[in-house]
TORLUM-863229 format. One line per 4 residues: number of its first residue (from 1); their letters; for each residue x, y, z of C-alpha. Coordinates in nm, 4 decimals, padded with zeros to 6 digits. Example, Ala and Ser with C-alpha at 12.3 -4.5 7.8 and 13.67 -1.06 7.14 Angstrom:
# TORLUM-863229
1> as> 01.2300,-00.4500,00.7800; 01.3670,-00.1060,00.7140
This chain:
# TORLUM-863229
1> mefs> 00.6175,-00.8132,00.0985; 00.8056,-01.1132,00.2291; 00.8392,-01.2057,00.5920; 01.1863,-01.1534,00.7368
5> alss> 01.2741,-01.4217,00.9875; 01.5343,-01.2317,01.1842; 01.4679,-00.8638,01.1313; 01.3149,-00.6817,01.4281
9> nspd> 01.1634,-00.4422,01.1730; 00.9767,-00.7144,00.9874; 00.6953,-00.5973,00.7547; 00.3341,-00.6204,00.8535
13> lahs> 00.2066,-00.9772,00.8621; -00.1622,-00.8928,00.8498; -00.2336,-00.9843,00.4873; -00.4371,-01.2929,00.4136
17> rpkq> -00.2809,-01.6383,00.4255; -00.3287,-01.8681,00.1285; -00.5934,-02.1318,00.1868; -00.4794,-02.4921,00.1676
21> phha> -00.6726,-02.8158,00.1202; -00.8456,-02.9548,00.4279; -00.6688,-03.2458,00.5944; -00.8788,-03.5048,00.7736
25> tglp> -00.6387,-03.5963,01.0527; -00.3349,-03.4542,01.2224; -00.1328,-03.1546,01.1210; -00.0251,-03.1315,00.7574
29> rhag> 00.3375,-03.1615,00.6652; 00.4564,-02.8904,00.4287; 00.6001,-03.0318,00.1100; 00.9299,-02.9188,-00.0296
33> ppqp> 01.2145,-02.7275,00.1314; 01.1198,-02.4282,00.3479; 01.1617,-02.0841,00.1973; 01.3428,-01.8575,00.4461
37> gsrq> 01.1866,-01.5418,00.3022; 00.8261,-01.6428,00.3798; 00.6269,-01.6555,00.6991; 00.5515,-02.0257,00.6657
41> gaid> 00.9116,-02.0854,00.5623; 01.0402,-01.9314,00.8846; 00.8091,-02.1545,01.0881; 00.9221,-02.4581,00.8887
45> llrn> 01.2857,-02.3732,00.9558; 01.2061,-02.3544,01.3266; 01.0242,-02.6874,01.3095; 01.3209,-02.8487,01.1336
49> rlna> 01.5595,-02.7155,01.3972; 01.3510,-02.8647,01.6776; 01.3130,-03.1945,01.4918; 01.6915,-03.2133,01.4644
53> airg> 01.7205,-03.1712,01.8430; 01.4516,-03.4268,01.9318; 01.4185,-03.7089,01.6804; 01.0883,-03.8789,01.6054
57> kedt> 00.8638,-03.6370,01.7966; 00.7042,-03.4379,01.5138; 00.3600,-03.4174,01.6760; 00.5072,-03.3005,02.0071
61> idil> 00.7040,-03.0293,01.8292; 00.3977,-02.9161,01.6342; 00.2027,-02.8718,01.9584; 00.4948,-02.6777,02.1053
65> lisl> 00.4911,-02.4457,01.8017; 00.1150,-02.4039,01.8339; 00.1660,-02.2976,02.1955; 00.4280,-02.0453,02.0877
69> lagg> 00.1973,-01.9002,01.8207; -00.0928,-01.8878,02.0676; 00.1226,-01.7174,02.3316; 00.0606,-01.9891,02.5928
73> svlm> 00.2870,-02.1642,02.8394; 00.3709,-02.5339,02.8114; 00.3917,-02.8061,03.0743; 00.5929,-03.1107,02.9674
77> edvp> 00.5395,-03.4178,03.1836; 00.7368,-03.7365,03.1414; 01.0057,-03.9537,03.2895; 01.3570,-03.8050,03.3158
81> gvgk> 01.5903,-03.8175,03.0180; 01.3501,-03.8094,02.7208; 01.4573,-03.4637,02.5973; 01.2191,-03.2201,02.7677
85> ttla> 01.4929,-02.9784,02.8748; 01.6792,-03.0132,02.5439; 01.3642,-02.9216,02.3537; 01.3043,-02.6111,02.5653
89> ktla> 01.6641,-02.4899,02.5377; 01.6724,-02.5452,02.1606; 01.3535,-02.3410,02.1176; 01.4990,-02.0514,02.3174
93> kald> 01.8220,-02.0560,02.1149; 01.6352,-02.0698,01.7838; 01.4277,-01.7663,01.8846; 01.7277,-01.5658,02.0023
97> aefr> 01.5280,-01.5012,02.3193; 01.6435,-01.3871,02.6603; 01.6441,-01.7228,02.8356; 01.6678,-01.8253,03.1998
101> rvqf> 01.6637,-02.1695,03.3547; 01.5566,-02.2403,03.7125; 01.6075,-02.5843,03.8635; 01.3192,-02.6286,04.1057
105> tpdl> 01.4165,-02.7992,04.4316; 01.2374,-02.8428,04.7670; 01.4385,-02.5590,04.9265; 01.3763,-02.3051,04.6454
109> lpsd> 01.2053,-01.9861,04.7680; 00.9727,-01.7492,04.5773; 01.2352,-01.4741,04.6030; 01.4800,-01.7010,04.4214
113> ilga> 01.2510,-01.6719,04.1182; 01.1038,-01.3227,04.1489; 01.3960,-01.1339,04.3034; 01.4299,-00.9334,04.6229
117> siyn> 01.5566,-00.6055,04.7652; 01.9183,-00.6212,04.8768; 02.0407,-00.4004,05.1584; 02.3289,-00.1673,05.0725
121> padg> 02.5209,-00.0914,05.3948; 02.7128,00.1935,05.2298; 02.4126,00.4261,05.2169; 02.1500,00.2281,05.4049
125> sfnf> 01.9282,00.1852,05.0988; 01.7602,-00.1197,04.9492; 01.8160,-00.2026,04.5805; 01.5831,-00.4393,04.4000
129> kkgp> 01.7642,-00.7242,04.2231; 01.5551,-00.8895,03.9545; 01.5145,-01.2650,03.9634; 01.5355,-01.5054,03.6685
133> ifcs> 01.1656,-01.4586,03.5895; 01.2523,-01.1322,03.4106; 01.3179,-01.2914,03.0727; 01.1321,-01.3862,02.7544
137> illa> 01.1489,-01.7640,02.8001; 01.1712,-01.9213,03.1453; 01.2540,-02.2894,03.1745; 01.1102,-02.4143,03.5032
141> dein> 01.2887,-02.7471,03.5282; 01.1188,-03.0155,03.7414; 00.8628,-02.7625,03.8633; 00.6809,-03.0141,04.0819
145> rasp> 00.9861,-03.0753,04.3000; 00.9390,-02.7321,04.4601; 00.6885,-02.6561,04.7346; 00.3404,-02.5236,04.6437
149> rtqs> 00.4416,-02.1859,04.7884; 00.7245,-02.1549,04.5389; 00.5167,-02.2899,04.2506; 00.2602,-02.0158,04.3137
153> alle> 00.5243,-01.7493,04.2424; 00.4594,-01.8103,03.8726; 00.0803,-01.7639,03.8800; 00.0654,-01.3883,03.8211
157> amse> 00.3498,-01.3950,03.5698; 00.1854,-01.6637,03.3558; -00.1563,-01.4986,03.3406; -00.0725,-01.1264,03.3352
161> eqat> 00.2944,-01.0998,03.2276; 00.3766,-00.9119,03.5459; 00.5071,-00.9787,03.8947; 00.4104,-00.7936,04.2120
165> iegv> 00.7079,-00.7937,04.4458; 00.7042,-00.6174,04.7818; 00.3932,-00.4275,04.6741; 00.5457,-00.2989,04.3503
169> rhrl> 00.4202,-00.4172,04.0113; 00.6916,-00.5086,03.7612; 00.6142,-00.5703,03.3943; 00.7776,-00.8715,03.2321
173> phpf> 00.9134,-00.8800,02.8766; 00.6563,-00.9408,02.6044; 00.6077,-01.2086,02.4942; 00.6692,-01.4081,02.8124
177> lvla> 00.6638,-01.7856,02.7912; 00.7061,-02.0493,03.0614; 00.8289,-02.3915,02.9525; 00.7953,-02.6134,03.2574
181> tqnp> 00.8968,-02.9753,03.2947; 00.7732,-03.2092,03.5618; 00.8215,-03.5695,03.6615; 00.5166,-03.7948,03.7020
185> vdfh> 00.3494,-03.7312,04.0387; 00.4237,-04.0790,04.1687; 00.7997,-04.0151,04.1496; 00.9891,-03.9605,04.4731
189> gtyp> 01.0050,-03.6012,04.6014; 00.7311,-03.4443,04.3877; 00.4454,-03.2093,04.4797; 00.1403,-03.2185,04.2517
193> lpea> 00.0668,-02.8842,04.0884; -00.2560,-02.7253,04.2170; -00.5500,-02.6837,03.9808; -00.5036,-02.3047,03.9662
197> qldr> -00.1473,-02.3548,03.8414; -00.2394,-02.6214,03.5870; -00.5151,-02.3993,03.4502; -00.2580,-02.1402,03.3436
201> flvl> -00.0720,-02.3786,03.1137; -00.2070,-02.3812,02.7600; -00.1111,-02.7436,02.6929; 00.0259,-03.0491,02.8667
205> lrvg> 00.2777,-03.2437,02.6573; 00.4149,-03.5917,02.7090; 00.7310,-03.6512,02.5078; 00.7531,-04.0293,02.5485
209> ypdr> 01.0266,-04.2770,02.4623; 01.1582,-04.2947,02.1038; 01.0955,-04.6109,01.9060; 01.3731,-04.8655,01.8564
213> nmev> 01.5041,-04.7453,01.5200; 01.4927,-04.3806,01.6216; 01.6833,-04.4501,01.9427; 01.9583,-04.6187,01.7396
217> eily> 01.9779,-04.3048,01.5238; 01.9986,-04.0906,01.8372; 02.3005,-04.2909,01.9550; 02.4868,-04.2106,01.6348
221> drav> 02.3727,-03.8472,01.6353; 02.5164,-03.8000,01.9820; 02.8373,-03.9929,01.9115; 02.9956,-03.6527,01.8488
225> evde> 02.8747,-03.3965,02.1023; 02.6909,-03.1062,01.9415; 02.7639,-02.7629,02.0855; 02.4286,-02.6014,02.1640
229> heie> 02.5915,-02.2584,02.1318; 02.6255,-02.3254,01.7573; 02.2463,-02.3104,01.7126; 02.1726,-02.0063,01.4998
233> pils> 01.8643,-01.7914,01.5639; 01.5813,-01.8422,01.3165; 01.3180,-01.5984,01.4429; 01.3445,-01.2849,01.6524
237> mqsv> 01.1027,-01.2247,01.9389; 00.9655,-00.9231,01.7497; 00.8752,-01.1562,01.4636; 00.7095,-01.3931,01.7123
241> iqlq> 00.4914,-01.1037,01.8326; 00.3869,-01.0364,01.4733; 00.3044,-01.4034,01.4169; 00.0973,-01.4122,01.7362
245> tevr> -00.0924,-01.1053,01.6167; -00.1716,-01.2756,01.2893; -00.2920,-01.5868,01.4707; -00.5566,-01.3732,01.6424
249> nvrv> -00.6913,-01.2833,01.2972; -00.7609,-01.6476,01.2063; -01.1333,-01.6757,01.1375; -01.3411,-01.9021,01.3629
253> ersi> -01.7020,-01.9486,01.2484; -01.9688,-01.9224,01.5170; -02.0691,-02.2870,01.4666; -01.7141,-02.3959,01.5519
257> aeym> -01.7016,-02.1690,01.8575; -02.0323,-02.3196,01.9750; -01.8840,-02.6668,01.9131; -01.5935,-02.5787,02.1415
261> vdlv> -01.8232,-02.4402,02.4140; -02.0439,-02.7498,02.3976; -01.7380,-02.9697,02.4410; -01.6242,-02.7677,02.7424
265> aktr> -01.9752,-02.7681,02.8933; -01.9855,-03.1484,02.8786; -01.6808,-03.1659,03.1064; -01.8673,-02.9668,03.3730
269> ihpl> -02.1527,-03.2167,03.4018; -01.9677,-03.5432,03.3359; -02.0391,-03.7977,03.6132; -01.6740,-03.9063,03.6354
273> lklg> -01.5382,-03.5532,03.6732; -01.5256,-03.3558,03.9960; -01.4017,-03.0430,03.8142; -01.4515,-02.9451,03.4516
277> vspr> -01.2872,-02.6876,03.2267; -01.2986,-02.3236,03.3409; -01.3865,-02.0208,03.1243; -01.0122,-01.9449,03.1192
281> gslm> -00.9663,-02.2880,02.9657; -01.2269,-02.2049,02.7011; -01.0396,-01.8888,02.6054; -00.7118,-02.0790,02.5796
285> ffra> -00.8865,-02.3510,02.3774; -01.0096,-02.0889,02.1302; -00.6611,-01.9414,02.0870; -00.5035,-02.2866,02.0460
289> vqac> -00.7519,-02.3741,01.7688; -00.6613,-02.0514,01.5881; -00.2903,-02.1322,01.6177; -00.3481,-02.4892,01.4982
293> ayla> -00.5188,-02.3582,01.1853; -00.2410,-02.1044,01.1309; 00.0316,-02.3686,01.1561; -00.1595,-02.5738,00.8995
297> grdy> -00.1392,-02.2789,00.6593; -00.5026,-02.1704,00.6832; -00.6645,-01.8410,00.7832; -00.9781,-02.0182,00.9065
301> avpd> -01.0439,-02.2916,01.1635; -01.2147,-02.6243,01.0959; -01.3641,-02.8860,01.3329; -01.0517,-03.1011,01.2977
305> dvqr> -00.8539,-02.8240,01.4686; -01.0906,-02.8453,01.7662; -01.0607,-03.2221,01.7841; -00.6845,-03.2088,01.7408
309> msgy> -00.6299,-02.9666,02.0294; -00.8985,-03.0888,02.2713; -00.6855,-03.3458,02.4519; -00.3764,-03.1270,02.4763
313> vlah> -00.5629,-02.8181,02.6042; -00.8462,-02.9602,02.8133; -00.7373,-03.2874,02.9753; -00.4964,-03.1461,03.2346
317> rlvl> -00.7659,-02.9045,03.3606; -00.9952,-03.1875,03.4688; -01.0180,-03.3475,03.8127; -01.1376,-03.7070,03.8257
321> tpka> -01.3765,-03.8427,04.0856; -01.2488,-04.1211,04.3165; -01.4639,-04.3669,04.1218; -01.2868,-04.2727,03.7968
325> rygs> -00.9421,-04.2934,03.9532; -01.0062,-04.6347,04.1060; -01.1587,-04.7513,03.7790; -00.8401,-04.6591,03.5877
329> vtkd> -01.0268,-04.4072,03.3728; -00.7994,-04.1388,03.2286; -00.8756,-03.7755,03.1496; -00.7805,-03.8284,02.7868
333> qiiq> -01.0340,-04.1097,02.7579; -01.3097,-03.8823,02.8879; -01.2200,-03.6069,02.6385; -01.2189,-03.8599,02.3533
337> eivk> -01.5579,-03.9905,02.4675; -01.7076,-03.6389,02.4699; -01.5631,-03.5598,02.1262; -01.7213,-03.8759,01.9828
341> qlpv> -02.0601,-03.7896,02.1340; -02.0885,-03.4357,02.0062; -02.2198,-03.3736,01.6525; -01.9592,-03.2109,01.4294
345> pt> -02.0616,-02.8784,01.2736; -02.0804,-02.8753,00.8956
């Protein structure tokens, strides 16, 4: 059977994926035009839609798709105006998902996100009014401009897809995905996210500036304003659930799982790190490697998938020692150093 991109009654996606040749670096680009009737074709259509919204950021978009397939939330950190919000909104439109956007500000309260009980003077009762968190995709714009108290309102939702409000547990839609943007911590009016919050994001993305030629193309692309409401859905959320289920069936050999655990263990004893990767980080790392293999068109993981995802999944979970910070050592450099030291399974 073929995969239906938009039907909520899509056929079972559990049959085996065709194996493709191993690529030494990066994520493979799929040759030829995408076929809308196939699983990989639907993903390619989604990739093309995102590439049209944000030019010249193919790797960033691939990591965003991997996060979607793995069912993990994404933190996008960069300077204002490089397309973080545009990318998140385009993804939500292309998935035909229930979408909410919250602009985080210093005076935002947890109840502004979760909801609260409103008093009804007519009968003296309280009626619970759901907040914007009750959606499939939540865009938390400039999340580090809000206070730590407000930031913590997302912790339970991101890890358990539920919110406990006034002692009552409320289930959130499944799947639930947080796409958060933040400005660099040295910008005015920002609060650094605590380690417990960072640990719940699958990946940290940095969009970056476009190169010279691409920025010229962007100027011409935006010469005529494009109506975002014209973006047609490519995948339904039910189809996303089926894709996520199939990702969990990607085979990871024990030697590769041990390779991942060894990499994580090195972060816990590194002399320049005050805090290494948690077991939650290991679980997310495993799922991201499966999704990376799936996006590459394989039903099995290879060491390159581990190396590809290590920086995106692990670096933001680390805490540097003062010596490392003053020595201008970065978390990405430490991850790269550990990857080079470890023997690659064969």
